[in-house]
C-alpha positions as CSV (number, residue, x, y, z in Angstrom):
1,M,-55.7,-33.8,26.7
2,T,-53.2,-36.7,26.6
3,I,-50.5,-37.6,24.2
4,R,-49.2,-41.0,23.2
5,L,-45.4,-41.4,23.5
6,P,-43.3,-44.3,22.3
7,D,-41.1,-46.0,24.9
8,A,-37.9,-48.0,24.4
9,S,-39.8,-51.2,23.8
10,G,-41.7,-49.7,20.9
11,E,-45.0,-49.5,22.7
12,L,-47.1,-46.4,23.0
13,R,-48.1,-45.1,26.4
14,T,-50.3,-42.2,27.4
15,Y,-48.9,-39.1,29.0
16,E,-50.9,-36.1,30.3
17,P,-48.9,-32.9,29.6
18,R,-48.5,-30.2,32.2
19,T,-50.6,-27.1,31.7
20,E,-48.6,-24.5,33.7
21,P,-44.9,-23.8,33.6
22,L,-42.8,-23.1,36.6
23,A,-42.8,-19.4,37.5
24,L,-39.2,-18.5,36.8
25,T,-38.2,-14.8,36.2
26,P,-35.0,-13.2,35.1
27,G,-32.7,-12.0,37.9
28,A,-29.2,-10.8,38.8
29,G,-26.1,-12.9,39.2
30,F,-25.0,-14.9,42.2
31,S,-23.0,-14.3,45.3
32,S,-22.0,-17.8,46.5
33,R,-21.1,-19.6,43.2
34,T,-19.8,-18.7,39.8
35,V,-22.1,-20.5,37.3
36,F,-21.7,-20.9,33.5
37,S,-24.0,-22.5,31.1
38,A,-22.3,-24.1,28.1
39,A,-24.6,-22.9,25.2
40,H,-25.7,-24.6,22.0
41,V,-25.7,-23.1,18.5
42,V,-28.8,-22.7,16.4
43,A,-28.5,-24.0,12.8
44,D,-29.9,-22.2,9.8
45,P,-32.6,-24.6,8.7
46,F,-32.9,-22.9,5.2
47,A,-29.2,-23.4,4.3
48,D,-28.6,-25.9,1.5
49,V,-25.9,-27.9,3.3
50,T,-24.9,-31.5,4.0
51,P,-23.5,-33.0,7.2
52,D,-20.0,-32.5,5.7
53,S,-20.5,-28.8,4.9
54,P,-19.2,-26.0,7.1
55,A,-21.8,-25.1,9.7
56,A,-24.6,-22.7,8.7
57,V,-25.6,-20.9,11.8
58,D,-28.7,-18.8,12.5
59,W,-26.8,-16.0,14.3
60,D,-29.9,-14.1,15.4
61,A,-31.4,-17.1,17.2
62,T,-28.0,-18.2,18.6
63,L,-27.3,-14.8,20.1
64,A,-30.9,-14.4,21.4
65,F,-30.4,-17.7,23.4
66,R,-27.3,-16.3,25.0
67,R,-29.2,-13.1,26.0
68,H,-31.8,-15.5,27.6
69,L,-29.1,-17.1,29.7
70,W,-27.5,-13.8,30.7
71,S,-30.9,-12.4,31.7
72,H,-31.1,-15.1,34.4
73,G,-27.7,-14.2,35.8
74,L,-25.8,-17.1,34.2
75,G,-22.4,-16.8,32.6
76,V,-22.1,-18.2,29.1
77,A,-19.4,-20.8,28.3
78,E,-19.0,-20.3,24.6
79,A,-17.7,-22.5,21.7
80,M,-17.4,-25.5,24.0
81,D,-18.5,-29.1,23.1
82,T,-22.1,-28.1,23.8
83,A,-21.8,-25.8,20.8
84,Q,-20.7,-28.9,18.7
85,R,-17.0,-28.1,18.5
86,G,-15.6,-30.9,16.5
87,M,-19.1,-32.3,15.9
88,G,-20.5,-30.0,13.2
89,L,-18.8,-26.7,14.1
90,D,-15.3,-26.2,12.8
91,W,-12.8,-23.6,13.9
92,A,-13.9,-21.0,11.3
93,G,-17.4,-21.3,12.7
94,A,-16.2,-21.3,16.3
95,A,-14.1,-18.2,15.7
96,E,-17.1,-16.3,14.3
97,L,-19.2,-17.5,17.2
98,I,-16.6,-16.3,19.7
99,R,-16.4,-12.8,18.1
100,R,-20.1,-12.4,17.9
101,S,-20.9,-13.7,21.4
102,A,-18.1,-11.7,23.0
103,A,-19.4,-8.5,21.4
104,E,-22.9,-9.3,22.5
105,A,-21.7,-9.9,26.1
106,R,-20.0,-6.5,26.1
107,G,-23.3,-5.0,24.9
108,V,-25.4,-6.5,27.7
109,G,-22.9,-6.8,30.5
110,G,-22.9,-10.6,30.4
111,R,-20.1,-12.8,31.6
112,I,-18.5,-15.0,28.9
113,A,-15.7,-17.5,28.7
114,C,-14.7,-19.1,25.4
115,G,-13.1,-22.4,24.4
116,V,-9.6,-22.5,23.2
117,G,-8.6,-25.6,21.3
118,T,-6.7,-26.9,18.3
119,D,-9.5,-28.0,16.0
120,Q,-8.0,-26.1,13.0
121,I,-5.7,-29.1,12.9
122,T,-7.2,-31.8,10.6
123,A,-4.2,-34.1,10.1
124,P,-1.5,-35.6,12.4
125,A,0.5,-32.8,13.9
126,S,3.7,-32.2,15.8
127,L,3.8,-30.7,19.3
128,A,5.0,-27.4,17.8
129,E,2.0,-27.4,15.5
130,V,-0.3,-28.2,18.4
131,R,1.2,-25.3,20.4
132,A,0.8,-22.9,17.5
133,A,-2.9,-23.9,17.0
134,Y,-3.6,-23.3,20.7
135,E,-1.8,-19.9,20.5
136,E,-3.9,-18.8,17.5
137,Q,-7.1,-19.5,19.3
138,L,-5.9,-18.1,22.6
139,A,-5.0,-14.8,20.9
140,L,-8.5,-14.6,19.3
141,V,-10.3,-15.2,22.6
142,E,-8.2,-12.7,24.4
143,E,-8.6,-10.1,21.7
144,S,-12.4,-10.6,21.9
145,G,-12.2,-9.6,25.6
146,A,-13.5,-13.0,26.8
147,Q,-12.0,-15.3,29.4
148,A,-10.2,-18.3,27.9
149,I,-11.0,-21.9,28.6
150,L,-8.1,-24.2,27.6
151,M,-10.0,-27.2,26.2
152,A,-8.6,-30.7,25.8
153,S,-7.1,-31.3,22.4
154,R,-7.5,-34.3,20.2
155,A,-4.4,-33.3,18.3
156,L,-2.4,-33.1,21.6
157,A,-3.7,-36.5,22.7
158,A,-2.5,-38.0,19.4
159,A,0.9,-36.3,19.4
160,A,1.9,-36.5,23.1
161,R,4.4,-39.2,24.0
162,G,3.8,-38.9,27.7
163,P,3.0,-36.6,30.6
164,E,6.1,-34.4,29.9
165,D,4.6,-33.3,26.6
166,Y,1.4,-32.1,28.4
167,L,3.5,-30.3,31.0
168,E,5.5,-28.5,28.2
169,V,2.5,-27.5,26.1
170,Y,0.2,-26.3,28.9
171,G,3.1,-24.6,30.7
172,H,4.0,-22.7,27.5
173,L,0.3,-21.6,27.1
174,L,-0.1,-20.6,30.7
175,R,3.1,-18.5,30.8
176,Q,1.9,-16.4,27.8
177,S,-1.8,-16.1,28.7
178,A,-2.7,-12.5,29.6
179,E,-5.3,-13.4,32.3
180,P,-6.0,-16.5,34.4
181,V,-7.7,-19.3,32.3
182,I,-10.0,-22.2,33.1
183,L,-8.4,-25.6,32.4
184,H,-10.8,-28.2,31.0
185,W,-10.4,-31.9,31.5
186,L,-13.0,-33.6,29.2
187,G,-13.3,-37.3,29.7
188,P,-13.4,-39.9,26.9
189,M,-17.2,-40.5,27.5
190,F,-17.6,-37.0,25.9
191,D,-15.0,-37.6,23.2
192,P,-13.4,-41.0,22.7
193,A,-10.4,-39.3,21.0
194,L,-9.3,-38.0,24.4
195,E,-8.6,-41.4,26.0
196,G,-5.4,-41.3,27.9
197,Y,-5.4,-37.5,28.3
198,W,-2.6,-36.0,30.5
199,G,-0.4,-38.8,29.4
200,S,-2.0,-41.9,31.0
201,G,-5.1,-44.1,30.8
202,D,-4.7,-44.4,34.6
203,L,-6.9,-41.6,36.0
204,D,-4.8,-41.4,39.2
205,A,-1.6,-40.9,37.2
206,A,-3.4,-38.4,34.9
207,T,-4.6,-36.5,37.9
208,E,-1.1,-36.1,39.2
209,T,0.0,-34.6,35.9
210,F,-3.0,-32.3,35.8
211,L,-2.2,-31.1,39.3
212,E,1.4,-30.6,38.4
213,V,0.4,-28.2,35.6
214,I,-1.7,-26.2,38.0
215,A,0.8,-26.1,40.8
216,A,3.5,-24.7,38.5
217,H,1.2,-21.8,37.4
218,P,-1.4,-21.2,40.1
219,D,-1.5,-17.5,39.3
220,K,-2.6,-18.2,35.7
221,V,-5.3,-20.7,36.5
222,D,-8.7,-19.3,37.5
223,G,-10.1,-22.7,37.8
224,I,-10.6,-26.2,36.4
225,K,-13.6,-27.7,34.7
226,V,-13.8,-31.5,35.4
227,S,-16.0,-33.5,33.1
228,L,-15.4,-37.1,34.2
229,L,-18.8,-38.0,35.6
230,D,-17.2,-39.2,38.8
231,A,-18.3,-37.2,41.8
232,Q,-15.8,-38.6,44.3
233,R,-12.9,-38.1,41.9
234,E,-13.9,-34.5,41.5
235,I,-14.2,-34.0,45.2
236,D,-10.8,-35.5,45.8
237,L,-9.3,-33.3,43.1
238,R,-10.9,-30.0,44.3
239,R,-9.5,-30.6,47.8
240,R,-6.0,-30.7,46.4
241,L,-6.3,-27.5,44.4
242,P,-4.0,-24.5,45.3
243,K,-5.7,-21.8,47.3
244,G,-7.7,-19.5,45.0
245,V,-8.1,-22.0,42.2
246,R,-11.8,-22.8,41.6
247,C,-13.3,-26.2,40.7
248,Y,-16.1,-25.8,38.1
249,T,-18.1,-29.0,38.0
250,G,-18.8,-30.4,34.6
251,D,-20.4,-33.5,36.0
252,D,-23.9,-33.6,34.4
253,F,-24.8,-36.7,36.6
254,N,-24.0,-35.3,40.1
255,Y,-24.0,-31.5,39.9
256,P,-26.5,-30.7,42.8
257,E,-24.3,-32.4,45.5
258,L,-21.1,-31.1,44.0
259,I,-22.3,-27.5,43.8
260,A,-23.9,-27.7,47.3
261,G,-20.5,-29.0,48.6
262,D,-19.5,-30.2,52.0
263,E,-17.6,-29.0,55.1
264,Q,-14.4,-28.9,53.1
265,G,-15.5,-27.0,50.0
266,F,-17.8,-26.9,47.0
267,S,-17.7,-26.8,43.2
268,H,-18.8,-23.9,41.0
269,A,-20.4,-24.9,37.8
270,L,-19.8,-25.0,34.0
271,L,-22.4,-27.3,32.7
272,G,-24.1,-28.3,29.4
273,I,-27.2,-29.3,31.3
274,F,-27.6,-25.7,32.4
275,D,-28.5,-24.9,28.8
276,P,-32.0,-26.4,29.0
277,L,-32.1,-25.9,32.8
278,G,-31.0,-22.2,32.7
279,P,-33.8,-20.4,34.5
280,L,-34.4,-23.2,37.0
281,A,-30.7,-23.6,37.8
282,A,-30.4,-19.9,38.3
283,E,-33.3,-19.9,40.7
284,A,-31.8,-22.8,42.6
285,V,-28.4,-20.9,43.0
286,R,-30.2,-17.8,44.2
287,V,-31.7,-19.9,46.9
288,L,-28.3,-21.3,47.7
289,D,-27.0,-17.7,48.0
290,T,-29.3,-17.3,51.1
291,G,-27.6,-20.3,52.7
292,D,-30.6,-22.6,52.1
293,V,-28.9,-25.8,51.0
294,P,-32.1,-28.0,51.4
295,G,-34.1,-25.5,49.3
296,F,-31.4,-25.5,46.6
297,R,-31.4,-29.3,46.5
298,A,-35.2,-29.4,46.5
299,L,-35.1,-27.4,43.3
300,L,-32.2,-29.0,41.5
301,D,-32.3,-32.7,42.6
302,P,-35.4,-33.5,40.6
303,T,-33.6,-32.3,37.4
304,V,-31.0,-35.0,37.6
305,E,-33.1,-37.7,36.0
306,L,-33.5,-35.5,32.9
307,S,-29.8,-34.7,32.8
308,R,-28.8,-38.4,33.2
309,H,-31.2,-39.2,30.4
310,L,-29.8,-36.6,28.0
311,F,-26.2,-37.5,28.8
312,Q,-26.6,-41.3,28.7
313,A,-24.2,-43.2,26.5
314,P,-23.1,-42.4,23.9
315,T,-22.7,-39.3,26.0
316,R,-21.3,-37.2,23.2
317,F,-24.7,-37.1,21.6
318,Y,-26.3,-35.2,24.5
319,K,-26.3,-32.1,22.3
320,T,-29.3,-33.5,20.4
321,G,-31.4,-33.6,23.5
322,V,-30.3,-30.1,24.4
323,V,-31.3,-28.6,21.1
324,F,-34.5,-30.6,21.0
325,L,-35.6,-29.1,24.3
326,A,-34.6,-25.6,23.1
327,W,-37.0,-26.1,20.2
328,L,-39.8,-27.3,22.4
329,A,-39.2,-24.4,24.8
330,G,-39.6,-21.9,21.9
331,H,-36.0,-20.7,21.8
332,Q,-35.8,-21.6,18.1
333,S,-38.3,-22.3,15.4
334,H,-37.1,-25.7,14.3
335,F,-35.3,-28.9,15.4
336,T,-32.3,-28.8,13.0
337,M,-28.7,-29.0,14.0
338,V,-25.4,-28.3,12.4
339,G,-23.9,-31.5,11.0
340,G,-27.3,-33.1,10.9
341,L,-27.0,-34.2,14.5
342,Q,-30.7,-34.0,15.1
343,S,-30.7,-37.6,13.9
344,A,-28.3,-38.8,16.6
345,R,-31.0,-39.8,19.2
346,S,-34.0,-42.1,18.7
347,L,-37.7,-41.0,18.9
348,P,-38.2,-42.9,22.2
349,H,-35.2,-41.0,23.7
350,L,-36.6,-37.7,22.6
351,A,-40.1,-38.6,23.8
352,R,-38.7,-39.4,27.3
353,A,-36.8,-36.1,27.3
354,Y,-40.0,-34.2,26.5
355,E,-41.9,-36.0,29.3
356,L,-39.2,-35.3,31.9
357,A,-38.7,-31.7,30.9
358,D,-42.5,-31.1,30.8
359,G,-42.9,-32.7,34.2
360,L,-40.3,-30.2,35.6
361,G,-42.2,-27.3,34.2
362,L,-39.3,-26.2,32.0
363,F,-41.4,-25.1,29.0
364,P,-42.5,-21.5,29.2
365,D,-45.5,-22.4,27.0
366,P,-46.5,-26.1,27.7
367,K,-49.1,-26.0,25.0
368,R,-46.6,-25.0,22.3
369,A,-44.2,-27.7,23.5
370,E,-47.0,-30.3,23.3
371,E,-48.0,-29.2,19.8
372,R,-44.4,-29.4,18.6
373,M,-44.0,-32.8,20.2
374,R,-47.2,-34.0,18.4
375,N,-45.8,-32.7,15.1
376,L,-42.6,-34.6,15.6
377,L,-44.5,-37.8,16.5
378,S,-46.6,-37.4,13.3
379,L,-43.4,-37.2,11.2
380,Y,-42.4,-40.5,12.6
381,G,-45.8,-42.1,11.9
382,V,-47.2,-41.9,15.4
383,D,-51.0,-41.2,15.2
384,Q,-52.6,-39.6,18.2
């Protein structure tokens, strides 16, 4: 059987779907790397909401997907941008997500780290108000028993006058954190409101401020997550980290080489692409645990084309492809997103995502994925 898929030129081309998935089974955690998957949320498709409404979440399906990730040995990075923070999921929804996921993690023995931001602020704010918002979220994450990830803040980017304000706010938060946190540097390709973060549009100057924050509180920084889509910059940065501070790659373009590392070190991982790649990524890291770097690269390198496709500009809409693949893979019964974000990518984009994911063997039931793809194509007027 073949299926006709639209390409970027508007033409239909024939594709022959795969008939067998990769044989990927659940397994324990990893010895050589710490690996988190940033997980998406599943919308409630029967909720009578609009894109401006508070998010209506299908909690059962959302938590089931986290159990899927934990079953393969992956940690879950919760309430991050992959979960549509600031793009459909507000702070009230994120807080409930953190509470529920942290409780689920305790129940199954899964590792979890949760995003701490300032998204309860919806108007221009002072530095004191930004600090207070961060403190409120940090307290909730710590009370839930999860590790904290200090996310980049739109409100801080708007309020800060220069590097000194970042040093003051982050220093204050790190001094009061109960346990070491992960610092997250999210580039403007993921969120344009974060342009000039760390007090400068010059990335070299911003890097110096970022490193100054870490150097002042190395005992309170478990690691850093770098999402700048610049492999060499990440390598240069991780080589300057204090001893004991991890680098978690957030580079969805160059993750195989960054995780594999070189003679001077390597990156751990905290990646949105490990949502759809979860089982395959876990298998690759288990191969890496044996010291087999070529085997690791042989498994993970072929996934980069899919990742670069999902994260192509405008990068912030990568969540649409992630949720689309979760639907095709059978992790949810529908292709609906909070905030109506299922409309953020074109049919040719989704068709290519299906083709690349199917070619990798990512769908546990390729026939079901094909049928769902045919249904979507039919809705768009594509006859087979």
